[in-house]
N, C-alpha and C positions, 0 to 999 in steps of 0.2 A: 587683551583682549584679544580672543583667538576667532577669528572670519570664518565663520561657518556655512554663511549666506549663501556660496553656490551647491551647499551639500542641498539643500531642498527643494533646489530644480532639479533635481535626478533620480525620474522613475522609468520602472522597466515593468513589464507586464509579472503578475505574480496572482497564479489560481490558487483555489483553495485546499485542495485534493492531491494528500500523498501519502503511503502508507506507513502505518507508527515506527515500525523499525527505520523510517530515515531520520527519526527524532522528533518531538516539536519542535525544533527550532535548526539539529542539527546540520540538514542539507541544506543548499545552496537547491532553491527552486528555478528551473529557466522552463519556462514556458516556451514550446517545440511548437503546439497546437493548442485550439481552445475547443472545450466540450468532447467530444463523444460520438465516432464515424457512424455507431452501431444504434444506441442508447433507445435501443427496445427491450435490454432486460426488465423481466416481470416484478424486481426486488430492487431496483434501482430510482432514485428520484435523483441523484447528483447534476443527472444534467437535462433534465424535462425541461421542454419549451425551451432550449439552447442550440442553436446554431452549430454544426460542425466549422470549425475556419482552421483553415490549412495556413497557418503565420506564413511568407515568404523568407527566406534566408535570412536576407539583407538584414529585415526587420531583427530576427531571436540575435541576431551577428550586435545589433544597435546593443541591441537590452545587456548582453554579455558585455559589450564594451563598458556599460553606463556603471553595471555590477564595478568592473575592475576599476573605472574613475572614483567611483564609492571606497570599495577598497583603498586604492593608493590612498586618494586623501585624508582616509581614517588615520592609518597607518600617520603620515606626515604629521599631524594632528595627537596622536600618541607620542611621537619622539618631542614633539615640541615639548610637552605636560612632561619629558623626560621616563615615558615607560616602554621605552625603545620600539615603538612601532606595535606593541601586544594590546590588543582589548582588552580592555578591564573596568573592572567596574567605576572606576574613579573617571575614566575616559569618556565612558557613555554618561554620567550624569553629567560632564562637563556641558559635552555637545549637546544633552538635551536643555541643560540651563541656561547657554547660551541661543540654540533655536528649539522654542518648543515646537516650532511647526515640524520638527521631525520625528516626533513621537506618533504623528497623525501619517506619514509616509510610512507603506507596508511594505515597500520596496526597501527604504530604508532599517528598517526595524529587522528584516529577515537576513540583510549581511550582516548587520552588527550582533545577531544572534549566530549568523555563520562563523562569522569570525573568532563571536569566541568560544563557540566548543571546540574551536580547533581549524573549522574549512577545510574538511576531508571527505566530504560528500556531497555530491548533487543530486539532484532529481528534476528527469524532463517531463513536463506536466504536457498537455492534460491525459487521458483516460488511454491513450492508445499509439502511441509515438511513433510505433514500427509499422504506424502506416504511411510514413515519411516516404517519397523517394528513395532507395539505396545510397545514393550519390550525395542527394541533402542530407540525410544526417549522417552522414560519416562524415561530410563536412562539417556540420557542428558540430557533434562532438570533437574531433580533434582538435577547432576553434575553441573551445569551451577547456579544453585540457590545456594547449597553448598557453591560455590568457593567465589561466592557472593550476602551476604546477604543484601546486601542493594538494590538487583531487587526488585520492589516493579509491575511492570508487565513484562508477555514474550507475545510476537505475533508470528506469521506469518501467509502468504500468505498458501491459502487450495483452493480447486478444488472442487466444489458442486462433480462431480462423483465421488472425493474419497471417499467423506462423506459421500454420498449415500450405498456405499461399506462397509463402516465400520460397525463393532460392536459396536453397544452402549455402550456395558462393558466396551471396549476399550476405546472410548471415554472420558467415562466417568475417567477410569484409570489416560488415558494423562492431561487431565482438572485436574487430585485431585494431581497431580505428578510437576502443577505448571506452563503451558499453558493455559492464561488466555484470549486471542482473536486472533479469525481467520476473516482475510481479504479475503472477498471468490466475485468473481467475475463473479455476476450473467449476467451483457450486458442485456441483455431483457427475456421477461417474454410471449415472442412472439414466436411459436414452429417455423416456418416457418423463422425467422431468426434465431433462435438458432440450426437450422441446414443449412443454409443458411453460418454462419459465424465457421462451422465446431467445434462448442464449446465441442462438444460430451457430452452432455446432452439435455436431454428435462424439460420442463416445469414444469410436476410434479416432477420430482426429485429434480432438484433446488428448490422445496416448500420442500421435504420429506427428505435432507439433511439440511436443513435451519433448519428446526425444529428439527432435530436430534442434530445437532448442538449445539441449547439452550437447550434440553432436555438433552444433559451432563455438559449443566453449565457454557460454553462457552461464554465469548460475540462475539457476530457476528457485523461485519459490511460487509455489500452487495454494489457490485459497479453499478451503472448500466449507460450507453453511449446513451444521447440525442443523437437524428439524425440518429442512428444505419440503420434505414429505410428506410431513405432518404426521399425525395418525396412522391415515390410512398406507403409507407406505413409505416406513421409516426402514423396515427391514431388505429391501432391492436398492433406496437410497445407499443405506449404512454398505452395505455389499459390493454392488459396483463400484461407487466410492473409492473403499478399498483396493478392489482388482487395477481399476483404472492407475491409482496413483501407485499401487504396486510396481506397476507395467513402467511406469514412467520416470519412476526413484529420483524424483529431484531431490534439490538441495535441504528444501525447507518444505515444511504442510504445516498452512497455517489456519487455524479453527477461525471461523466467523458465524457463531449459529446465528439464527435465523430472527428478525427483527421486523416484519411488516411495514413497511414505515408509509403512513400519510402521505397517498396520490399518485399510488403506484397500484398495479392491479393487483400483485398479491394482497397491496393492504384490501383492497375492494371485497377478495375472495374472502378472506379472514373474516371482513365486517359482515358478510351477508350470512357466514358462518358454514360454509364450502372447504374452508381451511380449517383443520380443529388441530390446532397445535397443542405439541405434546406437553407435561408436567416437566417439570424439572428434573424428577426422577429419571423420569420416558426418557428423556435427553440422554441421558448421562448410559441409560439401556443403552441408547442407538450408536453416540459413541464407542461403550465397551465394545460391541460388535466391529466398528471399525474398525479400532487400534486392534483388535485380537486379529484381525485378517490383513494387515496393514503391514506389509512383508516389504522395509525400505534402508538405506543408511544415510538417511538426512535425518533431519530435526523435525519434530514435531513442537509446534510452539501456540499458545495461547495468548498473544499480545495485544491482546481487543477487549472493552472493558464488556462487549458481549457474551463473551465465557463468565457468565456471572455469576457459576456455582461457589460457594463457602464452605471453607473445613470451618470445625469444633471454634472456632474463634472468630467468626464471621470474616475472617478474613481470603481473598482467593482461593479457589478450589489449588489452581492450578498456577505457576510461575507466570510471572507478562514479560519477561525477560526477553528478547528478541532474538534469542539464540532457543529457549526453550527446551526442548529435551533429545536425546543421540539417542535415535535408535539403530540398532537391535539394541543395545546396552543398556539403554533406560526402558524399555517397553512395557517391562513390568513394572517398572517404578509411575508409569502414568497409570497401568491398571487399577495399583494397589494405592491409588490417589482416587480413580473414580468410586474401587469399591470402599472410601472411604466419605465419598459424597453420599454412597446408596445407604450409607448406616445413618445418615443425619435424615434428622424429621426434614419433611418439602418445607416448611416453616422458615429453616435456615438459612434456603437458598432463597436468591431474586428470580421469580416466577417475569417470563416474558412477558405478561399484559402491564407489570410496572414499565419496562422498561420503553413499551408501544407506546403507555399513555406520557412518559417524560419526552418520547420521541415527537408527540404531538403536540406540543408545549407552544 
């Protein structure tokens, strides 16, 4: 009989949110802060009614120690089962059989999945880890990498406003400590829309923040929201977003078409009829204009279900792969796919109203 009783006592904080590109379970989630220090964006409900918490470094280090203790115990049990320290389905099944409570431990489940997929990436939660004081963030990143030498990439969300105000030398030091990739919500490059959605940043600050992050050595992933301007402001939204992204030239540009979420100011505007959302074809027209004017050397990615356009086989119109399409080499390919989507009846695509209905269930 394998004694796994003490495993059920191991616990650490795990937040809910991370980018799809961090994988459904492929990244170790380490919560260095809780919730969002800004928490005013009109389209976002993820952290509403939750207070921002700046976690003490000692507390986060304790979580990392807990993760390491679980990993060490798992490898020990794996060796006892003759699996050479590897986390296999047989090891997982044996552990759950001996201690069913482990299946209810979110931290343990996170670790098992992480090890099973290779234990190569980690994501620092929550919404803006760069808000931390640089020496503390540097200390935590180094501590994490020392505890888990197998980690090849450490990633985090960051706000343009925070990057804009950070000193370049501090960002370089954070990067040198081992934080590799930043995910930034650009949403739009249109100043009027940025003010409307209460993003707390201007288009010019987006540009300067992105360029500073790149100069510091980070791999940069920027997100934009098709239809954020609705039918009334789709053209300036597309053109200004393309302009800002082209000037930043990030490594990744990720598409997240707007789906108003119940409980947000933008949903209330939509429900009142003030925000007129575009049809699937209208969204493709906007996307085409943005892509035609997007000049950068990164990858355009559609790795989320909100990219709800379909092809003739009712499969996703664009690849859901996290690496997407390399620009400028595959720019024509993306435009070709957009034209394909426009050539199909709109009934073949999933309308945003269906996604809104699903989100309110």
